[in-house]
VOVEXTI-685655 format. One line per 2 residues: for each residue z negated, x, y of C-alpha. Coordinates in steps of 0.25 Angstrom, whole numbers, padded with zeros to 4 digits. Layout:
Z,X,Y ~ ...
***
This chain:
0161,-0102,0236 ~ 0149,-0094,0240
0156,-0082,0236 ~ 0166,-0085,0247
0155,-0085,0258 ~ 0157,-0074,0268
0148,-0062,0267 ~ 0140,-0060,0279
0135,-0046,0281 ~ 0120,-0045,0285
0118,-0039,0298 ~ 0114,-0025,0300
0099,-0024,0303 ~ 0096,-0019,0317
0090,-0006,0319 ~ 0077,-0012,0322
0077,-0020,0309 ~ 0079,-0008,0300
0065,-0002,0304 ~ 0059,-0015,0303
0064,-0017,0288 ~ 0059,-0003,0285
0045,-0006,0290 ~ 0044,-0019,0283
0048,-0011,0270 ~ 0038,0000,0273
0027,-0010,0276 ~ 0030,-0018,0263
0030,-0005,0255 ~ 0017,-0001,0261
0011,-0014,0258 ~ 0015,-0014,0244
0010,0000,0242 ~ -0003,-0004,0248
-0004,-0016,0239 ~ -0002,-0007,0227
-0013,0003,0232 ~ -0023,-0008,0234
-0020,-0014,0220 ~ -0021,-0001,0214
-0034,0003,0221 ~ -0039,-0011,0217
-0035,-0010,0203 ~ -0042,0004,0202
-0055,-0001,0209 ~ -0055,-0013,0199
-0053,-0003,0187 ~ -0064,0006,0192
-0074,-0003,0198 ~ -0083,-0005,0187
-0082,0010,0183 ~ -0087,0014,0198
-0100,0009,0194 ~ -0111,0003,0203
-0119,0008,0215 ~ -0134,0009,0213
-0142,-0002,0220 ~ -0156,-0008,0221
-0168,-0001,0214 ~ -0158,0009,0207
-0153,0014,0221 ~ -0167,0014,0226
-0171,0024,0215 ~ -0159,0032,0218
-0163,0033,0233 ~ -0177,0039,0228
-0171,0050,0221 ~ -0172,0064,0227
-0158,0066,0225 ~ -0154,0054,0234
-0151,0058,0248 ~ -0143,0051,0259
-0138,0039,0250 ~ -0134,0048,0238
-0138,0058,0228 ~ -0137,0072,0231
-0137,0086,0224 ~ -0148,0096,0229
-0136,0106,0230 ~ -0123,0100,0236
-0110,0099,0229 ~ -0099,0107,0235
-0084,0103,0233 ~ -0071,0106,0239
-0059,0096,0241 ~ -0050,0108,0244
-0054,0116,0231 ~ -0053,0102,0223
-0038,0101,0228 ~ -0035,0115,0225
-0041,0114,0211 ~ -0033,0101,0208
-0020,0109,0212 ~ -0023,0121,0204
-0029,0113,0192 ~ -0028,0119,0178
-0016,0114,0169 ~ -0027,0112,0158
-0037,0103,0165 ~ -0035,0094,0152
-0032,0097,0138 ~ -0017,0097,0133
-0021,0095,0119 ~ -0031,0087,0111
-0045,0091,0112 ~ -0052,0093,0098
-0064,0083,0098 ~ -0074,0078,0087
-0074,0063,0084 ~ -0087,0057,0081
-0094,0044,0077 ~ -0108,0039,0076
-0110,0045,0062 ~ -0111,0059,0068
-0123,0055,0076 ~ -0130,0048,0064
-0140,0059,0062 ~ -0148,0067,0071
-0144,0082,0073 ~ -0152,0092,0065
-0155,0100,0077 ~ -0159,0088,0085
-0149,0090,0096 ~ -0134,0088,0095
-0123,0085,0106 ~ -0109,0079,0105
-0100,0082,0117 ~ -0090,0071,0120
-0083,0079,0131 ~ -0086,0080,0146
-0100,0076,0148 ~ -0102,0066,0136
-0112,0071,0126 ~ -0120,0064,0115
-0133,0072,0114 ~ -0142,0070,0102
-0156,0075,0104 ~ -0167,0073,0095
-0162,0060,0089 ~ -0158,0054,0103
-0143,0053,0108 ~ -0139,0054,0122
-0125,0052,0128 ~ -0121,0059,0141
-0110,0055,0151 ~ -0102,0047,0141
-0087,0045,0145 ~ -0079,0038,0134
-0068,0032,0144 ~ -0054,0037,0144
-0056,0041,0159 ~ -0067,0047,0168
-0064,0037,0179 ~ -0066,0023,0184
-0052,0020,0181 ~ -0046,0018,0167
-0032,0023,0172 ~ -0035,0035,0180
-0045,0047,0180 ~ -0049,0058,0171
-0046,0055,0156 ~ -0053,0060,0144
-0045,0071,0136 ~ -0049,0065,0122
-0055,0052,0117 ~ -0070,0050,0115
-0075,0058,0103 ~ -0083,0047,0098
-0082,0032,0102 ~ -0093,0026,0110
-0096,0016,0099 ~ -0098,0028,0089
-0109,0034,0098 ~ -0122,0034,0091
-0135,0027,0097 ~ -0137,0033,0111
-0151,0035,0116 ~ -0146,0038,0130
-0133,0039,0138 ~ -0135,0049,0150
-0126,0049,0162 ~ -0126,0061,0172
-0118,0055,0183 ~ -0108,0044,0187
-0095,0052,0188 ~ -0084,0046,0179
-0084,0057,0169 ~ -0099,0055,0166
-0101,0040,0168 ~ -0090,0031,0162
-0091,0016,0163 ~ -0083,0013,0150
-0093,0022,0142 ~ -0105,0016,0148
-0100,0002,0146 ~ -0098,0005,0131
-0112,0011,0130 ~ -0120,0001,0139
-0124,-0009,0127 ~ -0129,0003,0119
-0145,0004,0118 ~ -0145,0017,0125
-0151,0022,0138 ~ -0142,0027,0150
-0149,0038,0158 ~ -0142,0040,0171
-0145,0047,0185 ~ -0150,0038,0196
-0140,0027,0201 ~ -0131,0028,0189
-0137,0017,0182 ~ -0130,0008,0192
-0117,0011,0185 ~ -0123,0008,0171
-0129,-0005,0175 ~ -0116,-0010,0182
-0109,-0007,0169 ~ -0119,-0015,0160
-0129,-0005,0155 ~ -0142,-0012,0155
-0152,-0007,0166 ~ -0163,-0005,0156
-0155,0006,0149 ~ -0152,0014,0161
-0161,0025,0165 ~ -0158,0032,0179
-0164,0045,0182 ~ -0166,0054,0194
-0165,0070,0192 ~ -0177,0074,0183
-0181,0060,0179 ~ -0181,0058,0164
-0180,0046,0154 ~ -0185,0045,0140
-0175,0039,0130 ~ -0179,0037,0116
-0188,0050,0116 ~ -0178,0058,0124
-0181,0063,0138 ~ -0168,0062,0147
-0170,0070,0160 ~ -0161,0068,0172
-0158,0082,0178 ~ -0152,0086,0191
-0137,0089,0192 ~ -0128,0094,0203
-0116,0084,0204 ~ -0113,0070,0210
-0109,0056,0207 ~ -0100,0044,0210
-0089,0035,0204 ~ -0081,0030,0216
-0082,0040,0228 ~ -0091,0031,0237
-0103,0032,0227 ~ -0104,0048,0227
-0118,0052,0223 ~ -0123,0038,0223
-0129,0041,0209 ~ -0136,0053,0203
-0130,0063,0194 ~ -0138,0071,0184
-0140,0079,0171 ~ -0149,0077,0159
-0159,0084,0150 ~ -0162,0077,0137
-0176,0082,0132 ~ -0180,0079,0117
-0192,0085,0110 ~ -0185,0097,0105
-0172,0097,0112 ~ -0167,0097,0127
-0153,0096,0132 ~ -0147,0096,0146
-0134,0088,0150 ~ -0130,0092,0164
-0121,0081,0168 ~ -0112,0086,0179
-0118,0097,0188 ~ -0115,0109,0196
-0124,0121,0195 ~ -0137,0119,0203
-0152,0124,0203 ~ -0158,0112,0197
-0152,0116,0183 ~ -0162,0127,0182
-0173,0117,0185 ~ -0167,0108,0174
-0169,0120,0164 ~ -0183,0123,0169
-0188,0109,0168 ~ -0181,0103,0156
-0175,0115,0148 ~ -0172,0123,0140
-0161,0114,0134 ~ -0155,0115,0120
-0142,0111,0125 ~ -0136,0109,0139
-0123,0101,0142 ~ -0118,0106,0155
-0105,0102,0162 ~ -0095,0114,0163
-0082,0108,0166 ~ -0074,0100,0177
-0078,0110,0188 ~ -0070,0116,0200
-0073,0125,0212 ~ -0070,0113,0221
-0083,0106,0216 ~ -0092,0118,0211
-0105,0111,0212 ~ -0101,0098,0204
-0099,0104,0191 ~ -0105,0117,0185
-0093,0123,0179 ~ -0093,0132,0166
-0101,0144,0171 ~ -0111,0136,0179
-0113,0127,0167 ~ -0117,0139,0159
-0127,0143,0170 ~ -0132,0128,0171
-0135,0129,0156 ~ -0143,0142,0158
-0151,0136,0170 ~ -0155,0123,0162
-0159,0132,0151 ~ -0150,0128,0140
-0148,0134,0126 ~ -0134,0129,0122
-0124,0123,0132 ~ -0113,0112,0130
-0103,0112,0141 ~ -0099,0098,0145
-0091,0091,0156 ~ -0077,0096,0151
-0068,0093,0140 ~ -0064,0078,0142
-0059,0076,0157 ~ -0051,0083,0167
-0060,0083,0180 ~ -0057,0097,0186
-0046,0107,0187 ~ -0049,0117,0177
-0044,0119,0163 ~ -0051,0110,0153
-0056,0121,0144 ~ -0060,0130,0156
-0074,0125,0157 ~ -0078,0127,0143
-0071,0141,0142 ~ -0079,0145,0155
-0092,0140,0149 ~ -0090,0148,0137
-0088,0161,0145 ~ -0100,0158,0154
-0109,0154,0142 ~ -0105,0167,0134
-0108,0175,0147 ~ -0122,0168,0148
-0125,0168,0134 ~ -0126,0153,0133
-0123,0145,0120 ~ -0112,0135,0121
-0108,0123,0112 ~ -0094,0118,0115
-0091,0106,0106 ~ -0078,0098,0104
-0079,0085,0111 ~ -0086,0076,0101
-0093,0087,0093 ~ -0108,0087,0090
-0115,0100,0091 ~ -0130,0104,0089
-0134,0114,0100 ~ -0144,0121,0091
-0132,0125,0082 ~ -0120,0126,0091
-0107,0129,0084 ~ -0099,0141,0087
-0091,0139,0100 ~ -0077,0135,0097
-0066,0133,0108 ~ -0060,0120,0103
-0052,0118,0116 ~ -0038,0125,0118
-0037,0138,0126 ~ -0031,0135,0140
-0032,0143,0152 ~ -0044,0143,0161
-0050,0150,0173 ~ -0061,0160,0173
-0074,0157,0181 ~ -0069,0167,0191
-0055,0160,0193 ~ -0062,0146,0194
-0076,0148,0199 ~ -0085,0136,0200
-0097,0140,0208 ~ -0109,0132,0212
-0112,0134,0227 ~ -0127,0131,0226
-0134,0135,0213 ~ -0146,0142,0218
***
């Protein structure tokens, strides 16, 4: 019966009704998009909240304010950092096609058995990629800037991801006397790794303010040592000196330079080593060499550079110069070989370091990730990485604007 009802045609919308319907559709679409954005931002903040860390407060903050490096509410470099948003955009557009490996990188797997005996020379270093190193010096073991997570990022789903798995599991690391952190950028301070190490009986040596992050993540306050530049700590008979560096800090844009950055000198009875952390070239490197050198081994950052930020990172040729300024004997280039953080080809840093070192007569060790080397008997240089196009220093200069 209902099928026999007359069909009544719906009236045509008036000319005024049509725009109103369109506006309603647009408004609802924008509201839906805004809801998605808000939910996405909220999820991202929740995911990264703990990794952002904690601001310094109380006595920790008061000590920071007393530092010669603290001015106008933040830490400052004696020489300012230059950077260019235009050159950064230009670099991104013209990035190398080889910023990350296209094939498997040869690594050397390890476990705690390798570190069961003290090296005959009294000094051995194992490079884990980027700035993570296990330094064995006169029976003491120091781990630098450990990043074992899949990404150098506060988020588990975005950010620079590592090119290969860790060469040794954290559980297989030997007893550590100290873990030293140079600054709080994500490729140097990783919450996941610190959480895995926090219950170990080890001392965490960090620059001023950075202890706030560690304490927030559960590291006992009694095992955190915070140092200003030139201050030192004694850890199981090893002297650890916090050295100046030319860089920056920050984990969430609104906390830029709220914590100090640094390098370190490890001083034993018979051996001395220098770990640069992240740094551009600056006059204080000569003072480090005069006061604390000469060094049997330097580990100096040589990768992830660009002309858009010439003072933030030394780059290959200036890394060799820094090695000379601090009076090093053998150099191990670091801050390359694990993450894509710049626009150059991934093998370019080490190729340029080799050329610069040969010209300067500087001895190099370039281990595979995970390989252990004794600087007193360095192995012959072997190019274990593939041959890919790279620019010469003349084609891709990285020049510090304020060295002398």
